[in-house]
C-alpha positions as CSV (number, residue, x, y, z in Angstrom):
1,M,0.0,-0.2,0.0
2,Q,1.3,3.2,-0.9
3,N,1.3,6.3,1.5
4,R,-0.5,9.3,0.1
5,P,0.0,12.9,1.1
6,E,-2.4,14.2,3.6
7,N,-5.2,16.4,2.0
8,D,-4.5,20.0,2.7
9,T,-7.9,20.4,4.2
10,Q,-7.0,17.8,6.8
11,R,-3.4,18.9,7.7
12,T,-2.9,20.9,10.8
13,Q,-1.9,24.6,10.4
14,T,-1.3,27.4,12.7
15,R,-2.3,30.8,11.6
16,R,-2.0,34.2,13.4
17,V,-5.2,36.5,12.9
18,L,-5.2,40.3,13.8
19,I,-8.7,41.9,13.6
20,S,-9.5,45.6,13.6
21,G,-12.3,48.1,13.9
22,T,-14.6,48.0,16.8
23,V,-13.9,44.6,18.3
24,Q,-13.3,45.4,22.0
25,G,-16.2,45.7,24.5
26,V,-18.6,44.4,22.3
27,G,-18.2,40.6,23.1
28,Y,-15.7,39.8,20.2
29,R,-13.3,37.7,22.3
30,D,-16.3,35.6,23.5
31,G,-17.8,35.1,20.1
32,F,-14.4,34.1,18.7
33,H,-13.8,31.6,21.5
34,R,-17.2,30.0,20.8
35,A,-16.4,29.8,17.3
36,A,-13.5,28.2,17.6
37,L,-15.0,25.7,20.0
38,R,-17.6,25.2,17.7
39,F,-15.0,24.5,14.5
40,G,-12.7,22.4,16.8
41,V,-9.8,24.7,16.6
42,T,-7.2,25.1,19.4
43,G,-5.2,28.1,20.2
44,W,-6.0,31.7,21.9
45,V,-7.3,35.0,21.5
46,R,-6.7,38.4,23.2
47,N,-7.4,42.2,23.0
48,L,-4.2,44.4,22.1
49,R,-3.7,47.8,23.5
50,D,-4.2,49.5,20.3
51,G,-7.8,48.4,20.0
52,R,-7.2,45.3,17.7
53,V,-7.9,41.7,18.7
54,E,-5.2,39.1,18.1
55,A,-5.7,35.3,17.8
56,V,-3.6,32.2,17.2
57,I,-5.6,29.4,15.8
58,Q,-4.7,25.7,15.0
59,G,-6.6,23.1,13.3
60,T,-7.4,21.8,9.9
61,S,-7.7,24.3,7.0
62,A,-11.2,24.0,6.5
63,A,-11.7,24.5,10.3
64,L,-9.5,27.8,10.2
65,D,-11.2,29.2,7.4
66,S,-14.4,28.6,9.2
67,V,-13.2,30.5,12.3
68,I,-11.9,33.3,10.0
69,A,-15.0,33.6,8.2
70,W,-16.8,34.1,11.4
71,A,-14.1,36.6,12.4
72,R,-14.8,38.9,9.5
73,R,-18.5,39.2,10.7
74,G,-18.1,39.1,14.5
75,P,-20.8,39.4,16.9
76,S,-23.6,41.9,16.1
77,M,-22.2,44.8,18.0
78,A,-18.9,44.7,16.6
79,R,-17.7,46.5,13.2
80,V,-14.9,44.7,11.7
81,A,-12.7,46.9,9.5
82,A,-10.0,44.3,8.8
83,V,-8.9,40.8,9.2
84,E,-5.0,40.0,8.3
85,E,-3.8,36.5,8.6
86,W,-0.6,34.5,8.1
87,P,1.1,31.5,8.9
88,A,2.1,31.7,12.7
89,E,5.8,31.8,13.3
90,G,8.2,31.8,16.3
91,E,6.3,32.5,19.6
92,H,3.1,32.9,17.9
93,A,3.2,29.1,16.4
94,R,2.4,28.0,19.9
95,A,-1.3,27.5,20.3
96,H,-3.0,26.4,23.3
97,P,-4.3,22.8,23.4
98,D,-7.5,24.0,24.4
99,F,-8.8,27.6,23.3
100,M,-8.2,30.3,25.8
101,R,-8.9,33.8,26.3
102,L,-5.5,35.6,27.3
103,P,-5.3,38.9,29.1
104,T,-4.3,42.1,27.3
105,P,-0.5,42.1,26.9
């Protein structure tokens, strides 16, 4: 039997995400946390002092795409201006084995 490479939609990936707009004080982190749990993603989310929200998410490509699609909408009180994402590297490549809401750094 020949080994086949893993399908990209099934391979685990880690992405760093920065969300800007009206995303603090509107339940955005709580909603992001619920979306991550719903789609089976691990990692963390936190507010940044500059008003953005930052997250590191790990899971299958399909699961990450679902969370990022949610991030572009956010909860009803949020006004998302931009969602930036890229492969996580260095200290940001470590996702928490569950999904955590971290304090503002």
